[in-house]
C-alpha positions in Angstrom: 22.0 -72.0 -140.4 24.3 -74.9 -139.8 22.5 -77.8 -138.2 23.9 -79.7 -135.2 24.4 -82.7 -137.4 26.6 -80.6 -139.7 28.5 -79.3 -136.8 29.1 -82.7 -135.3 30.4 -84.0 -138.6 32.7 -81.0 -138.8 34.0 -81.6 -135.2 34.3 -85.4 -135.7 36.3 -85.0 -139.0 39.8 -86.4 -138.3 41.4 -86.0 -141.7 40.5 -82.4 -142.4 40.8 -79.0 -140.7 37.6 -77.6 -139.2 38.4 -74.2 -140.7 38.6 -75.7 -144.2 35.0 -76.9 -144.2 33.3 -74.1 -142.2 34.0 -70.9 -144.0 32.4 -67.8 -142.4 32.8 -64.1 -141.8 34.7 -63.4 -145.1 35.0 -60.1 -146.8 36.9 -59.2 -150.0 38.7 -62.5 -150.0 39.4 -65.3 -152.4 38.7 -68.6 -150.7 40.2 -71.7 -152.3 39.7 -75.4 -151.3 41.5 -78.1 -153.2 41.0 -81.9 -153.2 41.4 -83.4 -149.7 40.6 -80.3 -147.8 36.9 -81.1 -147.5 37.1 -84.7 -148.5 33.4 -85.7 -148.6 32.5 -83.9 -145.3 29.5 -81.6 -144.8 30.4 -78.0 -145.3 29.1 -74.4 -144.9 29.7 -70.9 -146.1 28.3 -68.2 -143.9 28.3 -64.4 -143.9 30.5 -63.4 -146.8 30.6 -60.2 -148.9 32.5 -59.5 -152.2 34.3 -62.8 -152.1 35.3 -65.5 -154.6 34.9 -69.1 -153.4 36.6 -71.9 -155.4 35.6 -75.2 -153.8 37.4 -77.9 -155.9 36.6 -80.9 -153.8 33.9 -83.5 -153.1 31.3 -82.6 -150.5 28.4 -84.6 -148.8 26.2 -81.5 -148.4 26.6 -77.8 -148.0 24.7 -74.8 -146.7 25.4 -71.3 -148.0 23.9 -68.5 -146.0 24.0 -64.6 -146.0 26.4 -64.1 -148.9 26.3 -60.9 -151.0 28.1 -59.7 -154.2 30.1 -62.9 -154.5 30.9 -65.7 -156.9 30.9 -69.4 -155.8 32.3 -72.4 -157.6 31.2 -75.5 -155.7 32.5 -79.0 -156.6 30.3 -82.1 -156.8 27.9 -82.4 -153.8 26.3 -85.8 -153.0 23.3 -84.5 -151.2 21.7 -81.1 -151.1 22.9 -77.6 -151.5 20.8 -75.1 -149.6 21.2 -71.4 -150.7 19.7 -68.9 -148.3 19.9 -65.1 -148.1 22.1 -64.7 -151.2 22.0 -61.5 -153.1 23.8 -60.4 -156.3 25.7 -63.6 -156.6 26.8 -66.1 -159.3 27.0 -69.8 -158.4 28.4 -72.8 -160.3 27.5 -76.1 -158.6 26.6 -79.8 -159.2 24.5 -81.7 -156.6 21.8 -84.2 -155.8 19.3 -81.5 -154.9 19.2 -77.7 -154.8 17.0 -75.5 -152.6 17.0 -71.8 -152.4 15.2 -69.5 -150.0 15.2 -65.7 -149.6 17.6 -65.2 -152.5 17.7 -62.2 -154.8 19.5 -61.5 -158.1 21.3 -64.8 -158.3 22.5 -66.7 -161.4 23.1 -70.4 -160.9 25.0 -72.6 -163.4 23.6 -75.9 -162.3 23.8 -79.7 -162.6 21.2 -81.4 -160.5 19.7 -84.9 -160.3 16.3 -83.9 -158.9 14.0 -81.0 -159.6 15.4 -77.9 -158.0 13.3 -75.9 -155.6 13.1 -72.2 -154.9 11.1 -70.3 -152.3 10.7 -66.7 -151.5 13.4 -65.9 -154.0 13.3 -63.4 -156.9 15.1 -62.6 -160.1 16.8 -66.1 -160.2 18.5 -67.2 -163.4 19.3 -70.8 -164.1 21.8 -72.0 -166.7 23.5 -75.3 -167.4 26.5 -76.3 -165.3 29.7 -74.6 -166.6 32.4 -75.7 -164.2 35.6 -77.6 -164.5 38.8 -78.5 -162.6 41.3 -81.3 -162.8 39.8 -84.2 -160.8 36.2 -83.2 -161.0 35.3 -86.5 -162.8 36.6 -88.5 -159.9 34.7 -86.3 -157.4 31.5 -86.6 -159.5 31.7 -90.4 -159.3 32.1 -90.3 -155.5 29.0 -88.0 -155.3 26.9 -90.4 -157.4 26.2 -87.7 -160.0 27.0 -89.8 -163.1 24.3 -91.4 -165.3 21.5 -89.0 -164.5 20.1 -86.3 -166.8 20.6 -82.6 -165.8 17.1 -81.4 -164.8 18.3 -77.8 -163.9 15.4 -76.3 -165.9 12.6 -78.3 -164.2 12.1 -75.8 -161.3 9.5 -75.8 -158.7 8.6 -72.5 -157.0 7.1 -72.9 -153.6 6.4 -69.2 -153.3 2.6 -68.8 -152.9 2.1 -66.2 -155.6 1.3 -66.2 -159.3 4.4 -64.1 -160.2 7.3 -65.6 -162.1 10.5 -65.4 -160.0 13.0 -67.2 -162.2 14.1 -67.6 -165.8 15.9 -70.5 -167.5 18.6 -70.1 -170.1 19.8 -72.9 -172.4 23.4 -71.7 -172.6 26.1 -71.0 -170.1 27.4 -67.5 -169.9 31.0 -68.8 -170.0 33.2 -71.7 -168.9 34.4 -71.3 -165.3 37.5 -73.3 -164.5 38.1 -73.7 -160.8 41.8 -74.2 -161.2 42.5 -72.2 -164.4 42.2 -75.2 -166.8 39.6 -76.4 -169.2 40.1 -79.8 -170.9 38.5 -81.4 -173.9 34.8 -82.4 -174.0 35.6 -86.0 -173.1 37.0 -84.9 -169.7 33.8 -83.2 -168.6 31.7 -85.4 -166.4 28.4 -83.7 -167.2 29.1 -82.8 -170.9 30.5 -79.7 -172.3 27.9 -76.9 -172.1 26.9 -74.6 -174.9 28.2 -71.2 -174.3 26.8 -67.8 -175.3 28.5 -65.9 -178.1 31.5 -64.1 -176.8 31.7 -66.4 -173.7 35.1 -68.1 -173.0 37.1 -69.6 -170.2 37.2 -67.8 -166.9 40.0 -69.1 -164.7 41.0 -68.3 -161.1 40.9 -64.5 -161.0 40.0 -64.4 -164.7 37.8 -61.7 -166.2 34.3 -62.3 -167.6 35.6 -62.0 -171.2 35.5 -64.5 -174.1 38.8 -66.3 -174.3 38.8 -66.0 -178.1 38.1 -62.3 -178.1 40.9 -61.7 -175.6 43.3 -63.7 -177.7 42.4 -61.8 -180.9 42.9 -58.5 -179.1 46.3 -59.6 -177.8 47.3 -60.9 -181.3 46.2 -57.6 -182.9 48.2 -55.5 -180.4 51.4 -57.6 -181.0 51.0 -57.3 -184.7 50.6 -53.5 -184.4 53.7 -53.1 -182.4 55.7 -55.2 -184.8 54.4 -53.2 -187.8 55.5 -50.0 -186.1 59.1 -51.2 -185.6 59.4 -52.6 -189.1 57.9 -49.3 -190.5 60.8 -47.3 -188.9 63.4 -49.6 -190.5 61.9 -50.3 -193.9 60.9 -48.1 -196.8 57.3 -47.2 -197.9 56.9 -50.1 -200.5 57.7 -52.6 -197.8 55.1 -50.9 -195.5 52.5 -51.2 -198.3 53.3 -54.9 -198.6 52.8 -55.4 -194.9 49.5 -53.6 -195.0 48.4 -55.9 -197.8 49.3 -59.0 -195.7 47.4 -57.5 -192.8 44.3 -57.0 -195.0 44.5 -60.6 -196.3 44.8 -61.8 -192.7 41.7 -59.9 -191.7 39.8 -61.2 -194.7 40.7 -64.8 -193.7 39.5 -64.1 -190.2 36.2 -62.8 -191.5 35.8 -65.9 -193.8 36.6 -68.1 -190.8 33.9 -66.4 -188.7 31.3 -66.7 -191.5 32.1 -70.5 -191.9 31.7 -71.0 -188.1 28.4 -69.1 -188.2 27.2 -71.3 -191.1 28.2 -74.5 -189.2 26.5 -73.2 -186.1 23.3 -72.6 -188.0 23.5 -76.1 -189.6 24.0 -77.6 -186.1 21.1 -75.6 -184.7 18.9 -76.8 -187.6 19.9 -80.4 -187.0 19.2 -80.1 -183.3 15.8 -78.6 -184.0 15.0 -81.3 -186.4 16.1 -83.9 -183.9 13.9 -82.3 -181.2 10.9 -82.3 -183.6 11.3 -86.0 -184.2 11.6 -86.7 -180.5 8.4 -84.7 -179.8 6.6 -86.7 -182.6 7.7 -89.9 -180.9 6.5 -88.7 -177.5 3.1 -87.8 -179.0 2.8 -91.2 -180.7 3.6 -92.9 -177.4 1.0 -90.8 -175.6 -1.6 -91.7 -178.2 -0.7 -95.4 -177.8 -1.0 -95.2 -174.0 -4.3 -93.3 -174.3 -5.7 -96.0 -176.6 -4.5 -98.8 -174.2 -6.2 -97.0 -171.4 -9.5 -96.8 -173.3 -9.3 -100.5 -174.1 -8.6 -101.4 -170.5 -11.6 -99.3 -169.4 -13.8 -101.1 -172.0 -12.7 -104.5 -170.7 -13.4 -103.4 -167.1 -17.0 -102.3 -167.9 -19.6 -104.2 -165.9 -17.0 -105.6 -163.5 -16.0 -102.3 -161.8 -17.7 -99.2 -160.7 -17.5 -96.4 -163.3 -18.3 -93.4 -161.1 -16.4 -90.4 -162.5 -17.2 -86.8 -161.6 -15.5 -83.9 -163.2 -15.1 -80.7 -161.1 -13.2 -77.9 -162.8 -10.8 -80.3 -164.5 -10.4 -82.5 -161.4 -11.5 -86.1 -161.9 -12.9 -88.0 -159.0 -12.2 -91.7 -159.9 -12.8 -95.1 -158.5 -9.8 -97.3 -158.0 -11.0 -99.6 -160.8 -10.5 -96.9 -163.4 -6.9 -96.1 -162.6 -4.4 -98.1 -164.7 -1.3 -99.4 -163.0 2.0 -100.7 -164.2 4.8 -102.6 -162.6 7.9 -100.7 -161.7 6.0 -97.5 -160.7 5.7 -96.3 -157.1 2.5 -97.4 -155.4 -0.6 -95.4 -154.8 -0.9 -93.6 -151.5 -4.2 -92.4 -150.0 -4.0 -89.2 -148.0 -6.8 -88.2 -145.6 -7.4 -84.6 -144.7 -5.8 -83.9 -148.1 -7.2 -80.4 -148.6 -5.9 -79.1 -145.3 -2.7 -77.0 -145.2 -0.6 -80.0 -144.1 -2.5 -82.4 -146.4 -1.7 -80.2 -149.5 2.0 -80.2 -148.6 2.0 -84.0 -148.1 0.2 -84.6 -151.4 2.6 -82.3 -153.2 5.7 -84.0 -151.7 4.5 -87.5 -152.5 3.7 -86.5 -156.1 7.1 -84.9 -156.5 8.7 -88.1 -155.4 6.8 -90.2 -158.0 4.0 -91.7 -155.9 0.5 -91.9 -157.3 -1.7 -90.0 -154.8 -5.4 -90.3 -154.0 -6.7 -87.3 -152.0 -9.6 -88.0 -149.7 -11.5 -84.9 -148.7 -14.9 -83.6 -147.9 -15.3 -81.1 -150.7 -14.7 -81.7 -154.5 -14.9 -77.9 -155.0 -12.1 -77.2 -152.6 -10.1 -80.0 -154.1 -10.4 -78.3 -157.5 -9.0 -75.1 -156.0 -6.0 -76.6 -154.1 -5.1 -79.3 -156.7 -5.3 -77.4 -160.0 -4.8 -79.7 -163.0 -2.6 -77.1 -164.6 0.0 -77.7 -161.9 2.5 -80.3 -163.0 2.6 -82.1 -159.6 -1.1 -82.2 -159.3 -2.0 -83.5 -162.8 -2.2 -87.1 -161.8 -3.7 -86.6 -158.3 -7.0 -88.5 -158.0 -9.7 -87.0 -155.7 -12.2 -89.0 -153.7 -15.0 -87.3 -151.7 -16.1 -88.8 -148.4 -17.2 -87.8 -144.8 -15.0 -89.4 -142.1 -17.5 -88.8 -139.3 -20.3 -90.8 -141.2 -19.5 -94.1 -139.4 -21.0 -96.3 -136.8 -18.8 -98.9 -135.2 -21.8 -101.1 -134.5 -22.9 -101.3 -138.1 -19.4 -101.2 -139.5 -20.7 -99.7 -142.8 -17.9 -97.9 -144.7 -19.1 -94.9 -146.7 -18.8 -95.5 -150.5 -16.5 -92.5 -151.0 -14.1 -93.6 -148.3 -14.1 -97.2 -149.6 -13.2 -95.9 -153.1 -10.5 -93.7 -151.8 -8.7 -96.7 -150.2 -9.3 -99.3 -152.9 -6.2 -100.3 -154.7 -3.8 -98.3 -152.5 -0.8 -99.7 -150.8 0.1 -97.0 -148.3 -1.9 -94.4 -146.4 -1.1 -91.1 -144.7 -3.6 -89.9 -142.1 -3.4 -86.1 -141.5 -7.1 -85.4 -140.9 -7.9 -83.1 -138.1 -10.8 -81.3 -136.4 -12.2 -78.3 -138.2 -14.8 -77.1 -135.7 -15.7 -77.4 -132.0 -19.1 -79.1 -132.6 -20.8 -81.1 -135.3 -19.2 -83.4 -137.9 -15.9 -81.6 -137.8 -15.6 -81.7 -134.0 -12.4 -83.3 -132.3 -14.2 -86.5 -131.3 -16.0 -87.0 -134.6 -12.9 -86.5 -136.7 -10.1 -87.8 -134.4 -11.9 -90.8 -132.9 -14.9 -91.7 -135.1 -13.1 -90.6 -138.3 -10.0 -92.7 -137.4 -12.1 -95.8 -136.8 -13.8 -95.2 -140.2 -10.5 -95.0 -142.2 -9.0 -97.9 -140.3 -12.0 -100.1 -141.3 -11.4 -99.0 -144.9 -7.7 -99.6 -144.6 -8.2 -103.2 -143.4 -10.7 -103.9 -146.1 -8.3 -102.5 -148.8 -5.3 -104.4 -147.5 -3.2 -101.3 -146.7 0.4 -102.3 -145.9 1.7 -99.3 -144.0 0.1 -96.2 -142.4 1.8 -93.0 -141.5 -0.3 -91.1 -139.0 0.4 -87.4 -138.1 -0.7 -86.4 -134.6 0.9 -83.8 -132.3 3.6 -83.4 -129.6 2.2 -83.5 -126.1 -0.5 -86.2 -126.5 1.1 -88.4 -123.8 1.5 -85.5 -121.3 -2.0 -84.6 -120.1 -0.5 -82.0 -117.6 1.7 -80.3 -120.1 0.6 -76.7 -120.3 0.0 -76.8 -124.1 -1.9 -80.0 -123.8 -4.1 -78.5 -121.0 -4.7 -75.3 -123.1 -5.6 -77.2 -126.3 -7.9 -79.6 -124.4 -9.8 -76.7 -122.9 -10.0 -74.7 -126.1 -10.8 -77.6 -128.5 -12.9 -80.0 -126.4 -10.2 -82.5 -125.4 -8.6 -82.6 -128.8 -5.3 -83.9 -127.5 -7.0 -86.6 -125.5 -8.9 -87.7 -128.6 -5.6 -87.6 -130.7 -4.0 -90.0 -128.2 -7.1 -92.3 -128.4 -6.8 -92.3 -132.2 -3.1 -93.2 -131.9 -3.9 -96.3 -129.9 -6.6 -97.3 -132.5 -4.0 -97.1 -135.3 -1.2 -98.8 -133.3 -3.3 -101.7 -132.1 -4.9 -102.3 -135.6 -2.4 -104.9 -136.7 -1.4 -102.8 -139.8 2.2 -101.6 -139.6 2.3 -97.9 -138.8 4.5 -95.0 -138.2 3.3 -92.1 -135.9 4.8 -88.7 -136.5 4.3 -86.0 -133.8 5.3 -82.5 -135.0 5.4 -79.4 -132.8 3.5 -76.3 -133.9 3.0 -76.1 -137.6 4.1 -73.0 -139.7 3.8 -72.0 -143.4 7.5 -71.4 -143.8 9.6 -73.2 -146.4 11.3 -76.5 -145.6 14.4 -76.4 -143.4 17.5 -78.6 -143.1 17.6 -78.7 -139.3 14.9 -81.0 -138.1 15.3 -82.7 -134.7 13.9 -86.1 -134.2 13.4 -87.7 -130.8 11.2 -90.2 -128.9 9.4 -90.2 -125.6 7.2 -87.0 -126.1 9.6 -84.8 -124.1 9.7 -81.9 -126.6 8.6 -78.6 -125.0 7.4 -75.9 -127.5 9.0 -75.2 -130.8 7.6 -75.2 -134.4 8.3 -76.8 -137.7 7.2 -75.9 -141.3 4.5 -78.1 -142.8 6.8 -78.6 -145.8 9.4 -80.3 -143.6 6.7 -82.5 -142.0 5.7 -83.6 -145.5 9.3 -84.5 -146.4 9.5 -86.7 -143.3 6.2 -88.4 -144.0 7.4 -89.2 -147.5 10.3 -91.2 -146.0 8.3 -92.9 -143.3 7.1 -95.8 -145.5 10.6 -97.3 -145.2 10.9 -100.6 -143.5 13.2 -99.1 -140.8 10.3 -96.7 -139.7 7.6 -99.4 -139.3 6.3 -99.7 -135.7 8.0 -96.5 -134.6 6.7 -93.2 -133.1 8.7 -90.0 -132.9 8.5 -86.3 -132.4 9.9 -83.7 -134.8 10.7 -80.0 -134.5 12.9 -77.5 -136.3 15.8 -76.4 -134.1 19.6 -76.4 -133.7 19.4 -76.2 -129.9 20.9 -79.1 -127.9 18.5 -81.7 -126.8 17.4 -85.4 -127.1 17.6 -87.2 -130.4 19.3 -86.2 -133.7 19.3 -83.2 -136.0 19.0 -84.1 -139.7 18.1 -82.8 -143.1 14.9 -84.6 -144.3 16.4 -84.7 -147.8 19.4 -86.7 -146.6 17.5 -90.0 -146.8 20.4 -92.3 -145.9 20.9 -90.4 -142.7 17.2 -90.4 -141.8 16.9 -94.2 -142.4 19.9 -94.7 -140.1 18.0 -92.7 -137.4 14.9 -94.8 -138.0 16.8 -98.0 -137.5 18.2 -96.9 -134.2 14.8 -96.0 -132.7 12.8 -98.0 -130.2 9.6 -99.7 -131.4 6.1 -98.8 -130.0 6.1 -102.1 -128.1 9.4 -101.2 -126.4 8.0 -97.8 -125.5 4.7 -99.4 -124.3 2.7 -96.9 -126.3 -0.5 -99.2 -126.5 
């Protein structure tokens, strides 16, 4: 799917041909794009079968959708590459971020700056980037891909099953040259990859054979033909002499191969020794950090609360026990963290390097949804508290809620009603609970709140609002009341109003608008989480907006949540809550 933003960029491009950057409905074709044909624009490849794509140019972002039995060489991409509905394909690409969805039997030779993400994809193989063409170094600089390690192997699988859907190989299958050339190591912007034995250079239209093996076969064939001609002209002694020379040549080749094998083994040994030393250094560093943490805790005794509860490897800590260091991203407290949306927000924040404190009602549930074995949840802190346990008259903040907010800089509110009556009712959670967390936020000195509510809260006669208010005891009315509480608190806030939430994977076509005029629609929780993770930006402070996943024409803008510069630009152009008279 090509978003409206991508289409508008394509249509507004004045220096390129629209057909050059939107490639669709291809079959049994070789599609080549050279420098200047795409020239930093957004691009798309849609509906292709048995094709070869050679994109030797700089691209801002690209979507590849519904491609089968094809090979794709994609030059440096500044933003994201989104691969969807690919089957039996080979891809060589370099990008800021990679996402795949609904792909099957795909091999990807990859250079990527951030952890690649796969979802609903099977039999995926990831290898180091293996591409080259003249000018790729300049394009890589334009895309901002220099100076970052290649994290192609640090995959995250969003598919909600325990099965393994991908494999990682340390070596490239071959070298793929987009223009039929392959220069020296120093010319490669991402380093020359290691290649499997027998792998060689594959040029435009080349075969998947090793270059050395092909050369040897050609040389042998030529020598055989020459020997036949000379054999017809010369006598038998001369033939024996030629055979002796041939045997000597073969022996030299064997000796050369043995020497190369020995050198390779030595290099492998040196590399393994180097890796062992690095692992030892990392272990030493971990021990030092552990010791420093112990010493800090000892010094803090008597001055800070030491409440620590272990539940199935999940630690519930007070803020005083959590060491902090300058230069790291701040701690964010997330309310309603064990709900479906809350889990996605915690995961996204952790992936982006934030320290996350999850406020929830049940430590047992937290242990299930935030397993310590998951690399993104290892450092998630859990605090247990009941939001509805609050009286505005007394103003007493529950200890668990107070501990959750202590030491945090930002907060994301995504708590929601879990029942019709009792503590989890719409009024107790949306109104009482919001007053409770706002009191804790003020006491802790929270600097920015992102609050997730819902589309329709300002339209009491909108049919969805009427229906939800009838079914859930005025839940939409209570959400709007809670919005006013947050907006009028004096703490900078950003209010995000999504349409109906789904469990699908994140999408690249999110429409953002203001004025609560969106009618219907849906959006994946993962996409809402991506938006929330950007909403701490200065440009988003004091703004309220609606989001939905669609390419249909309408108010606002369509954007990819992973294109942060584009999203920040939209934030800066929005009206403030005061201008919209929202409270």
